[in-house]
C-alpha positions as CSV (number, residue, x, y, z in Angstrom):
1,M,96.8,120.9,92.3
2,T,94.0,118.1,90.9
3,S,91.5,116.5,92.9
4,S,92.2,113.4,94.4
5,A,89.2,112.1,92.2
6,P,87.0,112.2,89.7
7,A,84.0,114.0,90.4
8,P,81.3,111.7,91.1
9,V,77.7,111.5,89.1
10,D,75.6,111.8,92.4
11,T,72.2,111.0,90.9
12,A,70.4,110.8,94.8
13,P,68.4,113.7,96.2
14,Q,71.0,116.3,97.4
15,H,71.4,117.1,100.7
16,S,73.4,120.1,102.7
17,Q,77.0,120.7,101.2
18,Q,78.4,121.5,104.7
19,R,77.4,118.6,106.6
20,P,77.0,115.2,105.7
21,A,73.3,113.8,105.5
22,T,71.8,112.2,108.4
23,V,69.9,108.6,109.1
24,R,66.9,110.7,110.0
25,A,66.6,112.8,107.3
26,A,66.9,109.6,104.9
27,L,63.8,107.8,106.9
28,R,61.9,110.7,105.6
29,S,62.5,110.6,102.2
30,P,61.2,107.8,100.4
31,R,63.8,108.2,97.5
32,R,67.0,108.3,99.6
33,L,66.0,105.4,102.1
34,K,65.6,103.4,98.9
35,T,69.1,104.5,97.3
36,E,70.4,103.4,101.1
37,I,69.2,100.4,101.3
38,L,69.8,99.4,97.8
39,G,73.8,100.7,98.2
40,G,73.9,98.9,101.8
41,L,72.5,95.2,99.2
42,V,74.8,96.2,96.6
43,V,78.1,96.4,99.0
44,A,77.0,93.1,101.0
45,L,77.2,91.4,97.9
46,A,80.7,92.7,96.8
47,L,81.8,92.2,100.6
48,I,81.5,88.1,100.7
49,P,84.1,87.5,98.2
50,E,86.3,90.1,99.5
51,A,86.1,88.9,102.9
52,I,86.5,85.2,101.8
53,S,89.6,86.2,100.1
54,F,91.4,88.2,102.9
55,S,90.4,85.3,105.2
56,I,92.5,83.0,103.1
57,I,95.4,85.7,103.1
58,A,95.4,86.0,106.8
59,G,95.3,82.1,107.1
60,V,91.6,81.7,108.7
61,P,88.6,80.2,108.1
62,P,86.2,82.5,105.8
63,Q,83.7,82.7,108.6
64,V,86.4,84.5,110.5
65,G,86.8,87.5,107.7
66,L,82.6,87.5,107.2
67,F,81.9,88.0,110.5
68,A,84.6,90.8,110.9
69,S,83.1,92.0,108.1
70,F,79.2,92.3,109.9
71,T,81.0,93.4,113.2
72,M,82.7,95.7,111.5
73,A,80.1,97.4,109.4
74,V,77.4,97.7,112.0
75,T,79.5,99.3,115.0
76,I,81.4,101.6,112.6
77,A,77.8,102.9,111.3
78,V,76.8,103.6,114.6
79,V,80.2,105.1,116.6
80,G,82.6,106.3,113.2
81,G,83.0,109.8,112.2
82,R,82.4,109.3,108.1
83,P,78.9,108.7,107.3
84,A,78.0,106.3,104.3
85,M,82.1,104.9,104.5
86,I,82.2,100.9,104.8
87,S,84.4,99.5,107.2
88,A,84.9,95.6,107.3
89,A,88.0,92.9,106.8
90,T,90.5,94.5,104.6
91,G,93.6,93.2,102.8
92,A,96.0,95.1,104.8
93,V,95.2,94.4,108.2
94,A,95.3,90.6,107.0
95,L,98.8,91.0,105.8
96,V,99.9,92.5,108.9
97,I,98.1,89.9,111.3
98,A,98.8,86.9,108.8
99,P,101.8,86.0,110.9
100,V,100.1,85.7,114.4
101,A,97.5,83.3,112.7
102,R,100.5,81.3,111.5
103,E,102.7,80.8,114.2
104,H,100.2,81.3,117.0
105,G,97.2,80.6,116.3
106,M,94.0,81.9,116.4
107,D,93.8,83.0,120.3
108,H,96.5,85.2,119.9
109,L,95.2,86.7,116.8
110,V,92.5,88.0,118.3
111,A,93.8,89.1,121.1
112,T,96.3,91.0,118.4
113,V,93.0,92.6,117.1
114,I,91.6,93.7,120.2
115,L,94.9,95.3,121.3
116,A,94.8,96.9,118.1
117,G,91.6,98.5,118.8
118,L,92.7,99.7,122.3
119,L,95.7,101.4,120.7
120,Q,93.5,103.1,118.1
121,I,91.4,104.7,120.8
122,V,94.2,105.6,122.5
123,L,96.0,107.2,119.4
124,S,92.8,109.0,118.7
125,L,93.0,110.3,122.7
126,L,96.4,111.6,121.6
127,G,95.2,113.7,118.6
128,V,96.9,111.4,115.7
129,A,94.2,112.0,113.4
130,K,95.5,115.7,113.0
131,L,98.4,114.5,111.3
132,M,96.6,114.2,108.3
133,R,97.1,117.8,107.6
134,F,100.8,116.9,106.9
135,I,99.9,114.4,104.2
136,P,100.2,116.2,100.8
137,R,97.7,116.4,97.8
138,S,100.3,114.4,95.5
139,V,100.3,111.8,98.2
140,M,96.3,111.6,98.3
141,T,96.3,111.3,94.5
142,G,99.3,108.8,94.5
143,F,96.9,106.5,97.5
144,V,93.7,106.8,94.9
145,N,95.3,105.7,92.2
146,A,97.5,102.8,93.7
147,L,94.2,101.2,95.4
148,A,92.3,101.6,92.0
149,I,95.1,99.6,90.4
150,L,94.9,97.4,93.3
151,I,91.4,96.6,93.0
152,F,91.8,95.9,89.1
153,T,94.6,93.6,89.8
154,A,92.8,91.8,92.4
155,Q,90.2,90.6,89.6
156,L,92.5,89.2,87.4
157,P,93.1,85.8,89.1
158,H,89.2,85.4,88.2
159,L,90.2,86.7,84.5
160,I,93.2,85.1,83.6
161,G,94.4,81.1,83.8
162,E,93.2,77.6,81.8
163,D,90.8,76.8,84.1
164,I,88.8,80.1,83.3
165,P,85.7,79.8,81.2
166,V,85.8,81.8,77.8
167,I,82.2,82.7,78.8
168,V,83.2,84.9,81.6
169,Y,84.6,87.4,78.9
170,P,81.4,88.2,77.6
171,L,79.6,88.1,80.7
172,V,82.0,90.7,82.4
173,A,81.8,92.8,79.3
174,A,78.1,92.5,79.5
175,G,78.0,93.7,83.3
176,I,80.3,96.8,82.8
177,A,77.8,97.8,79.8
178,T,75.1,97.5,82.0
179,M,76.8,99.4,84.7
180,V,77.8,102.0,81.7
181,L,74.5,102.4,80.1
182,L,71.4,101.6,82.6
183,P,72.2,105.1,84.3
184,R,71.7,106.9,81.6
185,L,68.2,105.3,81.4
186,T,66.9,105.3,84.7
187,T,68.5,105.1,88.2
188,V,65.5,103.7,90.4
189,V,68.1,100.8,91.2
190,P,71.8,100.6,91.3
191,A,73.4,99.5,88.1
192,P,76.0,97.0,90.2
193,L,72.6,95.7,91.7
194,I,71.1,95.1,88.3
195,A,74.6,93.5,86.6
196,I,74.9,91.4,89.5
197,I,71.1,89.6,89.0
198,L,71.0,89.4,85.4
199,I,74.4,88.0,85.2
200,T,73.3,85.1,87.4
201,L,70.1,84.5,85.6
202,A,71.7,84.5,82.3
203,V,74.3,81.8,83.8
204,L,71.9,79.7,86.2
205,A,69.4,79.4,82.7
206,A,72.1,78.9,80.6
207,G,73.4,76.3,83.0
208,W,77.4,77.7,82.2
209,T,79.4,75.9,84.7
210,M,82.0,78.9,86.5
211,P,83.8,79.9,89.3
212,N,81.0,81.2,91.9
213,V,81.1,82.8,95.1
214,S,81.1,79.1,96.9
215,D,84.2,78.5,95.5
216,Q,85.5,80.8,97.5
217,G,85.3,79.1,100.9
218,E,82.8,77.5,102.5
219,L,80.0,80.1,104.0
220,P,79.0,80.0,107.8
221,D,75.1,78.6,109.0
222,S,74.9,80.5,112.5
223,L,75.5,83.8,114.2
224,P,78.6,84.7,115.2
225,E,79.3,84.1,119.3
226,L,81.4,85.9,121.8
227,F,85.0,84.5,121.6
228,F,87.4,85.1,124.4
229,P,90.9,84.2,123.5
230,N,92.9,82.0,125.7
231,V,95.7,83.8,126.3
232,P,97.9,83.8,129.2
233,L,97.8,87.3,130.5
234,T,101.8,87.6,130.5
235,L,104.8,89.8,129.3
236,E,105.4,87.4,126.7
237,T,102.2,87.5,125.1
238,L,102.6,91.1,125.1
239,Q,105.7,90.9,123.4
240,I,104.6,88.7,120.9
241,I,101.3,90.5,119.8
242,A,102.1,94.2,120.9
243,P,104.4,94.7,117.2
244,Y,101.8,93.3,115.4
245,A,99.0,94.9,117.5
246,L,100.7,98.5,116.8
247,A,101.3,97.9,113.1
248,M,97.7,96.9,112.3
249,A,96.3,100.0,114.5
250,L,98.7,102.6,112.4
251,V,97.7,101.0,109.3
252,G,93.9,100.7,110.1
253,I,94.1,104.4,111.1
254,M,96.3,105.6,108.0
255,E,93.7,103.5,105.4
256,S,90.7,105.2,107.4
257,L,91.9,108.3,107.5
258,M,92.3,108.6,103.7
259,T,89.5,106.9,102.8
260,A,87.6,109.4,104.8
261,K,89.1,112.4,103.4
262,L,88.7,111.0,100.2
263,V,84.8,110.8,100.4
264,D,84.7,114.2,102.1
265,D,86.0,115.2,98.9
266,I,83.6,113.4,96.7
267,T,80.9,114.6,98.3
268,D,81.7,117.9,99.7
269,T,80.7,117.0,102.9
270,H,83.0,117.4,106.4
271,S,83.8,114.8,108.9
272,D,85.5,114.1,112.8
273,K,88.9,112.7,111.5
274,T,89.0,111.8,115.5
275,R,86.0,110.3,116.2
276,E,86.7,108.1,113.2
277,T,89.7,107.3,114.5
278,W,88.2,106.3,118.0
279,G,85.5,104.3,116.2
280,Q,87.7,102.1,114.3
281,G,89.3,101.1,117.7
282,V,85.9,100.4,119.2
283,A,85.1,98.4,116.0
284,N,88.0,96.3,116.2
285,L,87.5,95.8,119.9
286,V,84.1,94.3,119.3
287,T,84.9,92.6,116.4
288,G,87.7,90.7,118.5
289,F,85.3,89.6,121.3
290,F,83.6,88.2,118.0
291,G,86.2,86.2,117.1
292,G,86.6,88.3,113.9
293,M,90.0,89.3,112.4
294,G,89.7,92.9,112.7
295,G,89.9,95.4,109.9
296,C,89.5,99.3,108.8
297,A,87.6,101.4,106.2
298,M,87.3,99.8,102.7
299,I,88.1,102.0,99.5
300,G,86.4,100.1,97.1
301,Q,82.9,99.2,99.1
302,T,82.6,102.8,99.8
303,M,83.3,103.7,96.2
304,I,80.4,101.6,95.4
305,N,78.4,102.8,98.2
306,V,78.8,106.5,97.7
307,K,79.9,106.9,94.1
308,Q,78.0,103.9,92.6
309,S,74.7,103.8,94.3
310,G,74.7,107.2,95.8
311,A,74.3,106.2,99.5
312,R,75.1,109.1,102.0
313,T,73.9,108.1,105.3
314,R,75.1,105.6,108.1
315,L,71.9,103.7,107.5
316,S,73.6,102.4,104.3
317,T,76.8,100.8,106.2
318,F,74.8,99.6,109.0
319,L,72.4,97.9,106.2
320,A,75.7,96.4,104.7
321,G,76.8,94.6,107.8
322,V,73.0,93.3,108.1
323,F,72.6,92.5,104.5
324,L,75.9,90.4,104.5
325,L,75.0,88.4,107.6
326,I,71.7,88.0,106.6
327,L,73.3,86.3,102.8
328,V,76.1,84.5,104.5
329,V,73.6,82.8,106.8
330,A,70.3,82.5,105.9
331,L,70.7,82.7,102.2
332,G,74.2,81.3,102.0
333,D,72.9,78.7,99.2
334,I,71.7,80.8,97.1
335,V,74.6,83.5,97.4
336,G,76.8,80.5,96.8
337,L,75.4,80.7,92.9
338,I,76.5,84.4,92.3
339,P,79.1,83.9,89.3
340,M,82.4,85.6,90.4
341,A,82.0,87.6,86.9
342,A,79.4,89.3,88.3
343,L,81.3,90.6,91.1
344,V,84.6,91.1,89.0
345,A,82.5,93.6,86.3
346,V,81.2,95.8,89.5
347,M,84.8,95.8,90.9
348,I,86.6,96.8,87.6
349,M,84.0,99.7,87.3
350,V,84.9,100.6,91.2
351,S,88.5,100.8,90.1
352,V,87.7,103.0,86.7
353,G,85.6,105.2,89.1
354,T,88.7,105.4,91.6
355,F,91.3,106.2,89.3
356,D,92.1,109.9,88.7
357,W,92.3,110.1,85.2
358,H,92.8,114.0,85.8
359,S,96.2,113.1,87.4
360,I,97.7,111.6,84.1
361,R,96.6,113.8,81.5
362,P,99.3,115.2,79.2
363,S,98.0,118.9,79.9
364,T,98.5,118.5,83.9
365,L,101.4,116.5,83.6
366,R,102.9,120.0,81.9
367,L,101.3,122.1,84.4
368,M,102.8,120.3,87.4
369,P,105.8,120.7,88.8
370,W,108.1,117.5,88.7
371,S,108.5,117.2,92.3
372,E,104.6,116.8,92.4
373,T,104.6,114.2,89.7
374,A,107.3,112.0,91.4
375,V,105.7,112.1,95.0
376,M,102.4,110.5,93.3
377,L,104.7,107.7,91.4
378,V,106.3,107.2,94.4
379,T,103.6,106.4,96.5
380,V,101.9,104.3,93.4
381,V,104.8,102.0,92.8
382,A,105.3,101.5,96.6
383,T,102.1,100.6,97.2
384,V,101.4,98.8,94.4
385,I,104.6,96.7,94.9
386,T,104.1,96.1,98.6
387,H,100.3,95.7,98.8
388,N,100.9,98.1,101.7
389,L,99.1,100.7,101.9
390,A,101.0,102.4,104.7
391,I,104.6,101.4,103.0
392,G,103.3,104.0,100.1
393,V,101.8,106.9,101.9
394,V,105.1,106.8,104.4
395,L,107.0,106.7,101.3
396,G,104.9,109.3,99.7
397,V,105.0,111.6,102.4
398,L,109.0,111.2,102.9
399,T,109.6,111.6,99.3
400,A,107.5,114.9,99.4
401,M,109.2,116.4,102.9
402,V,112.7,115.5,101.4
403,L,111.8,117.1,97.8
404,F,110.3,120.1,99.8
405,A,113.3,120.7,101.4
406,R,115.2,120.5,98.7
407,R,113.5,123.0,96.9
408,V,113.4,125.5,99.9
409,A,117.1,124.9,100.6
410,H,117.9,126.9,97.1
411,L,116.0,129.7,98.1
412,V,118.4,130.6,100.5
413,G,121.3,133.7,99.2
414,I,123.7,135.9,100.5
415,E,124.6,139.1,99.4
416,K,128.4,140.3,100.4
417,V,128.6,144.4,100.9
418,W,131.7,146.2,101.4
419,E,131.1,149.1,104.1
420,T,132.8,151.7,106.1
421,D,132.1,152.9,109.3
422,V,133.7,156.3,110.8
423,D,134.1,156.6,114.7
424,G,136.2,158.4,116.2
425,D,139.3,156.2,116.0
426,G,138.8,156.7,112.1
427,A,137.8,154.9,109.3
428,I,137.4,150.9,109.6
429,D,136.3,148.5,106.8
430,I,133.0,146.2,107.6
431,R,132.4,142.8,105.5
432,R,128.2,143.0,105.5
433,Y,126.9,139.6,104.6
434,A,122.9,140.0,103.9
435,V,121.4,136.3,104.1
436,T,117.8,135.9,102.9
437,G,115.5,132.8,103.0
438,Q,114.7,130.2,105.7
439,L,117.6,128.4,107.4
440,F,117.0,124.9,108.7
441,W,119.3,121.7,108.6
442,A,119.1,121.5,104.4
443,S,119.9,125.1,103.5
444,S,122.1,125.9,106.0
445,N,124.4,123.1,105.9
446,D,126.9,125.0,102.9
447,L,126.4,128.4,105.0
448,V,129.9,128.0,106.8
449,Y,131.5,128.0,103.0
450,Q,130.0,131.2,101.9
451,F,132.4,133.6,104.1
452,D,135.5,135.0,103.3
453,Y,137.3,134.2,106.4
454,A,140.7,135.0,105.6
455,G,140.0,137.6,103.3
456,D,137.4,139.6,105.3
457,P,138.2,143.2,107.5
458,G,138.4,142.6,111.0
459,T,134.9,143.6,111.6
460,V,132.1,141.1,109.8
461,I,128.1,141.8,110.1
462,I,125.7,138.6,109.3
463,D,122.4,140.5,108.6
464,L,119.8,138.2,108.9
465,T,117.0,140.8,108.8
466,A,115.4,138.9,105.9
467,A,116.0,135.7,107.3
468,D,114.7,133.0,109.8
469,V,116.1,130.3,111.9
470,W,114.1,127.3,112.1
471,D,116.7,124.2,113.9
472,A,119.7,123.5,116.1
473,S,121.5,122.7,112.9
474,T,121.2,126.4,111.6
475,V,122.3,128.2,115.1
476,A,125.3,125.1,114.9
477,T,126.1,126.5,111.9
478,L,126.6,130.3,112.6
479,D,128.4,129.3,115.5
480,A,131.1,127.5,113.6
481,V,130.8,130.5,111.4
482,Q,132.2,132.8,114.1
483,S,134.4,130.4,115.8
484,K,136.1,130.6,112.2
485,Y,136.1,134.1,112.4
486,A,137.5,134.4,115.9
487,A,140.4,132.1,115.1
488,R,141.7,134.4,112.7
489,G,141.1,137.5,115.4
490,K,138.4,138.9,114.0
491,E,134.7,140.3,115.3
492,V,131.4,138.8,114.1
493,R,128.3,140.6,114.7
494,I,124.8,138.6,114.1
495,I,122.2,141.1,113.7
496,G,118.3,141.3,112.7
497,L,116.7,138.8,114.2
498,D,113.7,139.4,116.1
499,G,110.4,136.8,117.3
500,A,110.7,133.7,117.4
501,S,114.2,133.2,115.2
502,L,115.9,135.3,118.1
503,Q,114.4,133.1,120.5
504,R,115.6,129.9,119.2
505,L,119.1,131.7,118.7
506,E,119.3,133.1,122.1
507,R,118.2,129.5,123.6
508,L,120.3,126.9,121.5
509,S,123.2,129.0,121.5
510,G,124.4,131.2,124.3
511,N,127.6,132.0,122.5
512,L,125.7,133.9,120.4
513,G,123.2,136.2,122.4
514,E,125.5,139.3,121.8
515,G,125.6,141.7,119.3
516,H,121.9,141.5,118.4
């Protein structure tokens, strides 16, 4: 099986490979501390245009997305389960809640975010994080590749269009070259930060006119304040916001847990998925009460933090939120001058580093079963078309389930044997059917057609010693087989079952209890 992402080049000091690095360890190591601080700064710079763009998608003012990114990052740094992962306002959440803002206004949107946070906490207590084990590796690979494609395509509006200055292209190329070549010389400062600084200085020195951060929307000039939504506490309000809140909660959990699993693989550490689910709920609660649009884990900014910058602790996540607030409130005029070309170069490198190139190599495709490749493609195509990670993952999992059921169903076999039994009344002919394999709804549906009801002798034995019964569909099929023989006056004995399979058969069909 392929890994879900290319192996990272971690230039930062390595900590235990068994558990995530801690803030205390980072504070004791000057080099690690510098990595965490600079990582948080780079993420903060990358968050600004993203948060503004997602605010536009959700139909709210830019400060709603920016403040949401601040409160999400700071809160999840304390209560989350995956160190170094970045949570902020996201496009997936923006798409879900946009109808609420458009049709019912800001107060209902905030109420939706608060309810979504409560639902995430409840779902965490119900153990929803454990469902991650049912997501196949091929879906994870498709999830990663789809995110890489979405990150790249999100940069195209800044690269394609009649109003895009020609100078943007060499600047983007220079930024990419800086991030590729600089780490070969030094890793003292993260290459993305150097690229942003160099491109910004070059544009200001040359006096070039080009799109910058300030063009994306007005930056706030004050701190976030507590916000209590002015909505009636009635069943009608609940009916309006509940469907959107549930959708937001599920999308946020899915995207966050998938991202956490990806970071686990990259850093070779394990994180607490239940705590992460609970933490996302708390972060959305806090964000809602500060008038934010909510959010979840961000794959792009997380990859900047973990892979590009080498951060490993909660400190980088916390500082990303703090730096974001300082940049947009205190240094908004300066931040507004950063050319979008610089941030586009950073995000292109993030998309390249996120994509699992090994998964599309000819040698890999030849070795992998076609079903695994099909599941990956379904996940990628569905996610890219809908721009909804939840839809892509759900369709990928459903495809994997269907293909797995189809594959297992073909492993069921039936061997027919004539036997003669001699008792006090003389010799009698017996037909024995030896069934092998896993019997469930997909494999047992055709089982009823495998018996010669008219040609078989008066005694038939169905031997399930090498088979397992898994569901009521199989019990119903065996019941139908027995009924067809009984209609012809023939005796059927089902033998060979034990353990859980026998218990299922006896529990689901009293008619088949005899003869075991």
